[in-house]
Each structure stands twice: as C-alpha cells, then as structure tokens.
C-alpha positions, 0 to 999 in steps of 0.5 A: 828093312823087311816087309812080310805077309801083307805088311806095308811100310813107307820110307822117305828118300831125300835124293838131294843129299846125293850131289849126283842127283841135283844141279846148280845155278850160277847167278851173275849180273851187271851190276852185281848185288841184284836180288835172285828170284827162283820161280817167283820166290825170293832166295834172299841171295844176291849176285854173284851167287851159286844156288846149289842142291837144285832138283833137275828141271826147268826154272825161271831165274829173275834178278831185281835191283833198285833203279834197274829194270828186272830181267829174267831167264829160263834155265834147265837144271841137269843133275851133276851140272851147273847152269849159268845165268848172266844178265845185264840189268838196264838202268832206269833213267830218272827224269828231272825237269829243269826250269 
C-alpha cells in the first residue's frame, strides 16, 4: 500500500492470526464436564478443553457444574504460552428429611 500527498488509508491487522501473538488456556476440572466461562461469558465448551487464540492479558476463568459450587481462578495469558487452570468443584450436599 502506498500513501502520498496528504492521503490517508485505514488498514486492519488481525494479530490473532499469528499464533506467536496469542496464547492458550488449558482448562480442566474435577469432576470433568464443567461449563467453562471466560470473563463472565459462557464459552459453550466443557472441561477438559484448551481455549486457543486468546489475546494476552488477564482473565477470570470460571467452571460451573450441576450439583457443584462454581469456582474461578484468575489467569494471565502470555503470547506463545499456555496457561493452566485446574479446579476441584465442591459438591453441594443435598439435605433430606427422614421421618
């Protein structure tokens, strides 16, 4: 592209296309099959799963699963690396009255 004489042009560069500019988050939980949330947005993925093409920065990763308390972890993604999140979800006790 060339620009001359006071002319201006806009370009868009998608840095996420180069894997050296992005990172990954490896998500695992006990029990497996938990829903994965990234910064309060449901990813529609379940553990174990590796989220890829993540822009470097700080994120909250949360896992939710039926009959378990949700849990979360803060993680920092660095370009060209994989951050790991493993959480054990606490089972919610079911109370029953026995007569």
